[in-house]
N, C-alpha and C positions, 0 to 999 in steps of 0.2 A: 736551963731550957733545951730541947734537944736541939739537935744538928738540922733536922729538916724543919721544925718549926722556926728555926733562928732562920732559914732560908725564907719561909713563905714571909718573915717580918723585913727580913734584910738580906733581900736578894744580890744587892751591889756590890755584896764582900766577897759573894760566891761567884757571880760570874763575871765574862769578860767584857771588858765596854763596850765590845761591838758586838757580843750575844744580847745584853741589854739595850742597844740601840736600834738593832734589828726588832728585837720583842714591841719595841716602844713606839717603833715609826708602823708595824704589823696594826698594834693595838689604835695609834690616831686614824689611820685609815679603816680601821672598822668600823672606828666609834663614830665616823663622818659619814658612812656610808649608813650608819645605822640611825644617827640625830637625822637627817636627809628624809629615809623609807619612813621615821616615825614623829615624823613631823614636831619636832620639840626641837627648844633653837638654848644655849648657852647665852642667855641674857644676865648672869653672873658667873663667874672665874667658878662657884659651886653651888650655881643656883640654874635649875632648867623649867623651862614651863611648851606648853605647848603653842603653835606655831604651823595653821594650815600655809600650808603655800610656799615651807622652805625649801628655797634653791639648791643645788647642791653646791653651789657659788660659794654660799651662806653660809651655809656647812661647815663647807674648808674653813672660810674666811675665819667663822669663829673659834676653831677646835685652834686654826694655827695660830692666832691673835693670843687667845688663850695662853697656849702652850708655850710662845714666844716673849711675853708683858711676864708670865711667872719666872720662865727663866731668865730673862735679866734682870730683874727684880735682885730674885736670891744671889745670882752669880754676880752682882755687883755689890751685893750683901760678902760674899764668898768671900772676894777678893778682898773686903777690908781687912774678913776676918784674920786669912791666910793668902796670900799675894799669889802661892802657888797651883792655887786652885784652878782647875781645870771647867771650864763652861764645857765640855763635850759630859764631863760624870753629872755635871748640875739639870743640862739637858736630859742625859737619859733618867734621874730621876724624877723630873717633869713627865716627860712622857710616861714610864711605868705608873707613874703614882695612877694616871687617866684610865688602868685597867679595871679596879672593881668602880669604878664610877660606869664605864660603860658597863659593865653588867649589869650594872643599875637600871640603865633605862632598857635591858633586851626583857628585864623583870616586870617590867611595868609595863612591857606590849603582849605580855602572855594575857591570852583572851579572858580568862575569868575574871582576872585583876583587875584587865581592863575596863570592863564592865562594870565592876564595883567604884571605878574611882569615876567614871560617867555616872554611877547613878547620885555619888555624892557631890557629882559639881552640880549637877542640874537639881537635887536638894537644895544646896546654897543659893543656885541662881534663884530659885522660886520662893528661898527661908523657907521651904518644910522638914528640915531634918528631921523632923518627929515622925516621917514616914520610910527614914532607912528600917532595913532589918537588923538584927542583932545580928547575923552571919556579917553585913556588909560591915556593922563596926568592926566587927573582931579582924575582920580582914584586911582593914584596909587599919586598924592598930598596929597588926604584923608587919602590914606590907611597910610604914610609916618606920617602924624599928629596924626592918630589916635595911633602908634606904640610910638609916644613920650609921649603922653597922658597916655598910660599902663607906660611908664617907671616915668613918671614922681609921677604917683602915686604907684608904687610901692616904689620908694623912698621917698616917705612920709607915708608911711606905714612902714619902716627902719628906719627913723628918731623919728619917733613917737614911735618906738616897745622900739629903743634904749635910746629916753628918760624917756621913763617910768620905765624900770628897770634900769638905772644908776641913776635915778635922775639929770641929766644932764641938768644944769640952764645958763651957763655960754658961752661968745663966744668963746673960747678957746676951750669946751668940743666941739664944733659943726665942730670947724675947726681941729682939732685931729678925729673926726667921715668922714671928707671927705678927709684926710690927710690916710684914712684907706682904703677907699676905691680905694681911687689911689693905693697906696701900693699892695690891693687885684690882683687890675687889673694886675700889674703888675706883683708878684708872679705867678699869674696861667698863665699868654701869657709865657713869659719867662721860667719856670722852670715846671711847670706841666703842660701843654699845648702839647707842644713836646712829654711828656712820654705818654700820654694817647692817642698819635696819635696812638702808634703802637695798643693800644686792639682791 
């Protein structure tokens, strides 16, 4: 793998923690504004749904809670693997990995894509999927694949950031990582998100 491609998938080995932190905080702020503007809510750590009337306070709270929850669980895991793990390194990985997810939300707001998605939602709601055009189906399929690619890229960034921060090498470390993501999803959906809905 060339150096440039390696940097794309693992910027944590090349850039200083301060640069990563600045990029991560900027991306977090942009994602908050984008979610608020687009009316999209984080009803899961890795799941987004439309929410009319989402407040700026709600968008900020969701982004911060998702980030800190994931960072907290991965930091705790990191400390058990390597007591010298620094929370700032795990936090940087958690922040940076949100960048492709934010791009995904931005793409969904493109007018022609938004129009197709609205058509599909309306057809599902009316139980009239047969009324959808072939182009709508092709566009929705392409968008779905693109969103999956963004999610995979985000997870790759988080894995590489975690590995760099913790010096994870063994298979059990990655099993623990996967378990931490599942636990984060459950805790957020069952405990935090119901409270955040009130904001």
